[in-house]
DRENBAKOL-130572 format. One record per residue (C-alpha): residue in three letters; x, y, z; chain. Coordinates in steps of 0.25 Angstrom, whole numbers. Layout:
% residues N
+--------+-------+-------+-------+--------+
| residu |    xx |    yy |    zz | chaine |
+--------+-------+-------+-------+--------+
|    ala |     X |     Y |     Z |      A |
...
+--------+-------+-------+-------+--------+
***
This chain:
% residues 328
+--------+-------+-------+-------+--------+
| residu |    xx |    yy |    zz | chaine |
+--------+-------+-------+-------+--------+
|    unk |   452 |   470 |   444 |      A |
|    unk |   450 |   456 |   440 |      A |
|    unk |   445 |   454 |   426 |      A |
|    unk |   431 |   448 |   424 |      A |
|    unk |   429 |   436 |   414 |      A |
|    unk |   424 |   439 |   401 |      A |
|    unk |   416 |   432 |   390 |      A |
|    unk |   423 |   436 |   378 |      A |
|    unk |   419 |   436 |   363 |      A |
|    unk |   432 |   431 |   358 |      A |
|    unk |   433 |   421 |   369 |      A |
|    unk |   421 |   414 |   363 |      A |
|    unk |   430 |   411 |   351 |      A |
|    unk |   441 |   405 |   359 |      A |
|    unk |   430 |   397 |   366 |      A |
|    unk |   425 |   391 |   353 |      A |
|    unk |   439 |   386 |   350 |      A |
|    unk |   441 |   381 |   364 |      A |
|    unk |   428 |   373 |   363 |      A |
|    unk |   431 |   368 |   350 |      A |
|    unk |   444 |   362 |   356 |      A |
|    unk |   437 |   357 |   368 |      A |
|    unk |   427 |   350 |   358 |      A |
|    unk |   438 |   342 |   351 |      A |
|    unk |   443 |   337 |   365 |      A |
|    unk |   430 |   332 |   370 |      A |
|    unk |   435 |   318 |   369 |      A |
|    unk |   445 |   320 |   379 |      A |
|    unk |   442 |   315 |   394 |      A |
|    unk |   440 |   327 |   403 |      A |
|    unk |   450 |   330 |   414 |      A |
|    unk |   446 |   327 |   428 |      A |
|    unk |   443 |   339 |   437 |      A |
|    unk |   455 |   336 |   445 |      A |
|    unk |   464 |   336 |   433 |      A |
|    unk |   458 |   349 |   428 |      A |
|    unk |   461 |   355 |   441 |      A |
|    unk |   475 |   350 |   441 |      A |
|    unk |   478 |   355 |   427 |      A |
|    unk |   471 |   368 |   428 |      A |
|    unk |   481 |   380 |   426 |      A |
|    unk |   483 |   389 |   437 |      A |
|    unk |   480 |   404 |   436 |      A |
|    unk |   485 |   417 |   441 |      A |
|    unk |   479 |   431 |   443 |      A |
|    unk |   487 |   442 |   437 |      A |
|    unk |   484 |   457 |   436 |      A |
|    unk |   487 |   461 |   422 |      A |
|    unk |   484 |   475 |   415 |      A |
|    unk |   469 |   472 |   416 |      A |
|    unk |   468 |   467 |   430 |      A |
|    unk |   468 |   453 |   437 |      A |
|    unk |   466 |   441 |   429 |      A |
|    unk |   468 |   426 |   431 |      A |
|    unk |   476 |   419 |   421 |      A |
|    unk |   482 |   405 |   420 |      A |
|    unk |   497 |   403 |   425 |      A |
|    unk |   507 |   399 |   414 |      A |
|    unk |   496 |   398 |   403 |      A |
|    unk |   498 |   388 |   392 |      A |
|    unk |   492 |   396 |   380 |      A |
|    unk |   497 |   410 |   380 |      A |
|    unk |   494 |   421 |   370 |      A |
|    unk |   503 |   433 |   372 |      A |
|    unk |   501 |   446 |   365 |      A |
|    unk |   509 |   456 |   373 |      A |
|    unk |   523 |   458 |   368 |      A |
|    unk |   528 |   463 |   381 |      A |
|    unk |   526 |   449 |   387 |      A |
|    unk |   533 |   441 |   375 |      A |
|    unk |   547 |   441 |   381 |      A |
|    unk |   542 |   437 |   394 |      A |
|    unk |   534 |   426 |   389 |      A |
|    unk |   545 |   422 |   379 |      A |
|    unk |   555 |   421 |   391 |      A |
|    unk |   546 |   413 |   399 |      A |
|    unk |   543 |   403 |   388 |      A |
|    unk |   528 |   405 |   387 |      A |
|    unk |   522 |   399 |   375 |      A |
|    unk |   511 |   407 |   367 |      A |
|    unk |   500 |   402 |   359 |      A |
|    unk |   498 |   416 |   352 |      A |
|    unk |   505 |   428 |   351 |      A |
|    unk |   507 |   441 |   342 |      A |
|    unk |   518 |   435 |   333 |      A |
|    unk |   520 |   448 |   324 |      A |
|    unk |   524 |   455 |   337 |      A |
|    unk |   534 |   445 |   342 |      A |
|    unk |   543 |   445 |   329 |      A |
|    unk |   554 |   435 |   333 |      A |
|    unk |   556 |   440 |   347 |      A |
|    unk |   549 |   428 |   355 |      A |
|    unk |   549 |   416 |   346 |      A |
|    unk |   545 |   407 |   357 |      A |
|    unk |   532 |   414 |   359 |      A |
|    unk |   528 |   416 |   344 |      A |
|    unk |   534 |   405 |   336 |      A |
|    unk |   526 |   394 |   331 |      A |
|    unk |   512 |   392 |   324 |      A |
|    unk |   507 |   388 |   338 |      A |
|    unk |   508 |   402 |   342 |      A |
|    unk |   497 |   410 |   336 |      A |
|    unk |   499 |   424 |   330 |      A |
|    unk |   490 |   435 |   336 |      A |
|    unk |   496 |   445 |   327 |      A |
|    unk |   499 |   460 |   331 |      A |
|    unk |   490 |   468 |   340 |      A |
|    unk |   485 |   476 |   329 |      A |
|    unk |   477 |   465 |   323 |      A |
|    unk |   478 |   453 |   334 |      A |
|    unk |   473 |   440 |   330 |      A |
|    unk |   463 |   436 |   341 |      A |
|    unk |   460 |   423 |   334 |      A |
|    unk |   474 |   419 |   336 |      A |
|    unk |   472 |   422 |   351 |      A |
|    unk |   459 |   414 |   352 |      A |
|    unk |   465 |   402 |   344 |      A |
|    unk |   477 |   402 |   354 |      A |
|    unk |   467 |   398 |   365 |      A |
|    unk |   476 |   406 |   376 |      A |
|    unk |   476 |   403 |   391 |      A |
|    unk |   482 |   417 |   392 |      A |
|    unk |   483 |   429 |   384 |      A |
|    unk |   494 |   440 |   386 |      A |
|    unk |   489 |   452 |   380 |      A |
|    unk |   492 |   467 |   381 |      A |
|    unk |   501 |   478 |   375 |      A |
|    unk |   499 |   478 |   360 |      A |
|    unk |   487 |   469 |   361 |      A |
|    unk |   480 |   476 |   373 |      A |
|    unk |   469 |   481 |   364 |      A |
|    unk |   464 |   467 |   362 |      A |
|    unk |   464 |   463 |   377 |      A |
|    unk |   449 |   461 |   378 |      A |
|    unk |   449 |   452 |   365 |      A |
|    unk |   460 |   444 |   372 |      A |
|    unk |   452 |   443 |   385 |      A |
|    unk |   440 |   438 |   376 |      A |
|    unk |   449 |   427 |   371 |      A |
|    unk |   456 |   423 |   384 |      A |
|    unk |   452 |   430 |   397 |      A |
|    unk |   466 |   427 |   403 |      A |
|    unk |   472 |   438 |   395 |      A |
|    unk |   483 |   447 |   402 |      A |
|    unk |   489 |   460 |   398 |      A |
|    unk |   502 |   463 |   405 |      A |
|    unk |   509 |   474 |   397 |      A |
|    unk |   514 |   487 |   404 |      A |
|    unk |   502 |   496 |   406 |      A |
|    unk |   503 |   511 |   402 |      A |
|    unk |   505 |   521 |   413 |      A |
|    unk |   511 |   511 |   422 |      A |
|    unk |   526 |   510 |   426 |      A |
|    unk |   533 |   501 |   415 |      A |
|    unk |   543 |   494 |   423 |      A |
|    unk |   532 |   489 |   433 |      A |
|    unk |   523 |   485 |   422 |      A |
|    unk |   534 |   477 |   415 |      A |
|    unk |   536 |   469 |   428 |      A |
|    unk |   521 |   468 |   430 |      A |
|    unk |   519 |   462 |   417 |      A |
|    unk |   530 |   451 |   419 |      A |
|    unk |   524 |   448 |   433 |      A |
|    unk |   511 |   445 |   427 |      A |
|    unk |   517 |   436 |   416 |      A |
|    unk |   525 |   429 |   427 |      A |
|    unk |   512 |   426 |   435 |      A |
|    unk |   505 |   421 |   423 |      A |
|    unk |   516 |   413 |   417 |      A |
|    unk |   522 |   408 |   431 |      A |
|    unk |   535 |   416 |   428 |      A |
|    unk |   535 |   425 |   440 |      A |
|    unk |   550 |   423 |   443 |      A |
|    unk |   553 |   426 |   429 |      A |
|    unk |   544 |   439 |   429 |      A |
|    unk |   550 |   444 |   442 |      A |
|    unk |   564 |   442 |   435 |      A |
|    unk |   560 |   451 |   423 |      A |
|    unk |   555 |   461 |   432 |      A |
|    unk |   568 |   461 |   440 |      A |
|    unk |   576 |   462 |   427 |      A |
|    unk |   568 |   474 |   423 |      A |
|    unk |   570 |   481 |   436 |      A |
|    unk |   585 |   479 |   435 |      A |
|    unk |   586 |   485 |   421 |      A |
|    unk |   578 |   497 |   425 |      A |
|    unk |   587 |   499 |   438 |      A |
|    unk |   599 |   498 |   430 |      A |
|    unk |   595 |   508 |   419 |      A |
|    unk |   590 |   517 |   430 |      A |
|    unk |   603 |   517 |   437 |      A |
|    unk |   611 |   519 |   424 |      A |
|    unk |   603 |   531 |   420 |      A |
|    unk |   610 |   544 |   424 |      A |
|    unk |   597 |   551 |   427 |      A |
|    unk |   600 |   563 |   417 |      A |
|    unk |   602 |   559 |   403 |      A |
|    unk |   590 |   562 |   394 |      A |
|    unk |   583 |   550 |   387 |      A |
|    unk |   574 |   550 |   374 |      A |
|    unk |   566 |   538 |   370 |      A |
|    unk |   564 |   535 |   356 |      A |
|    unk |   556 |   525 |   347 |      A |
|    unk |   560 |   522 |   332 |      A |
|    unk |   551 |   516 |   322 |      A |
|    unk |   549 |   517 |   307 |      A |
|    unk |   561 |   525 |   305 |      A |
|    unk |   556 |   536 |   315 |      A |
|    unk |   561 |   540 |   329 |      A |
|    unk |   550 |   543 |   340 |      A |
|    unk |   550 |   548 |   354 |      A |
|    unk |   547 |   538 |   366 |      A |
|    unk |   541 |   547 |   377 |      A |
|    unk |   547 |   544 |   391 |      A |
|    unk |   537 |   535 |   399 |      A |
|    unk |   528 |   532 |   387 |      A |
|    unk |   537 |   529 |   374 |      A |
|    unk |   536 |   515 |   369 |      A |
|    unk |   547 |   507 |   377 |      A |
|    unk |   556 |   518 |   379 |      A |
|    unk |   547 |   528 |   387 |      A |
|    unk |   546 |   519 |   399 |      A |
|    unk |   561 |   519 |   402 |      A |
|    unk |   560 |   534 |   405 |      A |
|    unk |   552 |   534 |   418 |      A |
|    unk |   558 |   520 |   422 |      A |
|    unk |   572 |   525 |   422 |      A |
|    unk |   569 |   540 |   425 |      A |
|    unk |   576 |   544 |   411 |      A |
|    unk |   576 |   559 |   408 |      A |
|    unk |   568 |   561 |   395 |      A |
|    unk |   575 |   569 |   384 |      A |
|    unk |   562 |   572 |   378 |      A |
|    unk |   549 |   573 |   386 |      A |
|    unk |   537 |   571 |   378 |      A |
|    unk |   524 |   563 |   381 |      A |
|    unk |   522 |   551 |   372 |      A |
|    unk |   511 |   553 |   361 |      A |
|    unk |   514 |   539 |   355 |      A |
|    unk |   520 |   530 |   366 |      A |
|    unk |   520 |   518 |   358 |      A |
|    unk |   526 |   523 |   345 |      A |
|    unk |   533 |   535 |   350 |      A |
|    unk |   531 |   550 |   346 |      A |
|    unk |   537 |   558 |   335 |      A |
|    unk |   550 |   565 |   338 |      A |
|    unk |   561 |   571 |   329 |      A |
|    unk |   575 |   568 |   330 |      A |
|    unk |   577 |   583 |   332 |      A |
|    unk |   569 |   582 |   345 |      A |
|    unk |   577 |   571 |   350 |      A |
|    unk |   590 |   578 |   347 |      A |
|    unk |   584 |   590 |   354 |      A |
|    unk |   582 |   582 |   366 |      A |
|    unk |   596 |   578 |   366 |      A |
|    unk |   594 |   565 |   374 |      A |
|    unk |   606 |   557 |   381 |      A |
|    unk |   599 |   544 |   378 |      A |
|    unk |   589 |   538 |   368 |      A |
|    unk |   581 |   526 |   371 |      A |
|    unk |   575 |   520 |   358 |      A |
|    unk |   565 |   510 |   354 |      A |
|    unk |   566 |   505 |   340 |      A |
|    unk |   552 |   500 |   337 |      A |
|    unk |   555 |   494 |   323 |      A |
|    unk |   568 |   487 |   328 |      A |
|    unk |   562 |   473 |   328 |      A |
|    unk |   555 |   474 |   315 |      A |
|    unk |   566 |   477 |   305 |      A |
|    unk |   556 |   482 |   294 |      A |
|    unk |   559 |   488 |   281 |      A |
|    unk |   564 |   503 |   283 |      A |
|    unk |   567 |   500 |   298 |      A |
|    unk |   577 |   511 |   304 |      A |
|    unk |   583 |   507 |   317 |      A |
|    unk |   582 |   516 |   329 |      A |
|    unk |   597 |   517 |   330 |      A |
|    unk |   598 |   522 |   315 |      A |
|    unk |   587 |   532 |   317 |      A |
|    unk |   593 |   538 |   330 |      A |
|    unk |   608 |   537 |   329 |      A |
|    unk |   607 |   540 |   314 |      A |
|    unk |   600 |   553 |   316 |      A |
|    unk |   608 |   565 |   313 |      A |
|    unk |   599 |   573 |   322 |      A |
|    unk |   602 |   564 |   334 |      A |
|    unk |   616 |   562 |   332 |      A |
|    unk |   621 |   572 |   343 |      A |
|    unk |   610 |   568 |   353 |      A |
|    unk |   618 |   563 |   365 |      A |
|    unk |   610 |   549 |   365 |      A |
|    unk |   614 |   547 |   351 |      A |
|    unk |   628 |   553 |   352 |      A |
|    unk |   632 |   545 |   364 |      A |
|    unk |   625 |   532 |   359 |      A |
|    unk |   615 |   533 |   371 |      A |
|    unk |   603 |   526 |   364 |      A |
|    unk |   596 |   514 |   370 |      A |
|    unk |   589 |   506 |   359 |      A |
|    unk |   578 |   497 |   364 |      A |
|    unk |   580 |   482 |   360 |      A |
|    unk |   574 |   480 |   346 |      A |
|    unk |   564 |   470 |   352 |      A |
|    unk |   558 |   480 |   362 |      A |
|    unk |   546 |   485 |   354 |      A |
|    unk |   541 |   470 |   353 |      A |
|    unk |   544 |   467 |   367 |      A |
|    unk |   542 |   478 |   377 |      A |
|    unk |   542 |   468 |   388 |      A |
|    unk |   550 |   468 |   402 |      A |
|    unk |   562 |   461 |   396 |      A |
|    unk |   563 |   472 |   385 |      A |
|    unk |   562 |   483 |   395 |      A |
|    unk |   572 |   476 |   404 |      A |
|    unk |   582 |   476 |   392 |      A |
|    unk |   579 |   491 |   389 |      A |
|    unk |   582 |   495 |   403 |      A |
|    unk |   595 |   487 |   403 |      A |
|    unk |   599 |   493 |   390 |      A |
|    unk |   596 |   507 |   395 |      A |
|    unk |   604 |   504 |   408 |      A |
|    unk |   616 |   499 |   400 |      A |
|    unk |   616 |   511 |   391 |      A |
|    unk |   615 |   521 |   402 |      A |
|    unk |   626 |   514 |   410 |      A |
|    unk |   635 |   514 |   398 |      A |
|    unk |   633 |   529 |   397 |      A |
|    unk |   637 |   532 |   411 |      A |
+--------+-------+-------+-------+--------+
***
């Protein structure tokens, strides 16, 4: 369904600023109709999480809020005019460094004034910022959300995301390569899995171990249906984002051959931080669990929690493939 144009409240603020700038430039000679037509940016119609939308191709002024797109935008050399800098840490300096890139802040209290001031041609919203979608559309109707949708097959969603971004930023060949790389990593991991070893997904944060449910648990859960892994524990997720309470005794009772672990705090290094490796491998209760005794634990990259894009998952599946292959 094609989105209809809106006459937004917040957009009026942006228009005031834009008109002010236009007033300052009234002494300039107007461009001829022919010149305007020659320099008018081309557009493309894409289908994002909300339906069909026409957006500029390779826009000049981009606001990006969805962290699952950051690595792709960084690799493609896309310049941003505003971004959630606290969410980026030092992972993507070419996207976030410099005073000319305005800071939108975190999703809990986003600075919409910064988005307005950036005067974007395109806003890449979604994921952590999905709750302010209508506000963003009010500022710039050319707002897209491409993050993987709940209830959809994740590999297809990751590939769909970069396909859309490839159309928007005129990087379709690069997007196709990213999709091929993910497919290759998944195929390698699937081939390396023996089909019988039990696997448990875990999250760690704040010195605690949590359970990541197959299919739903943050980051870890998606690998179960993708690779056909045999769950060592089969419980539905209560908190898919932050994990569910579980005791080390319950993990030991499941006796899994493998653990796949996301350390949510690994990038932050705050006071009192306890690494996932220490929590799991240093636990007396887990010492004789096959996964721990054999060293069959796959730890996600420390940057995964802040990334979660197609490149992060490609690396995860490659790491799983290497771990499974070494155990065969």
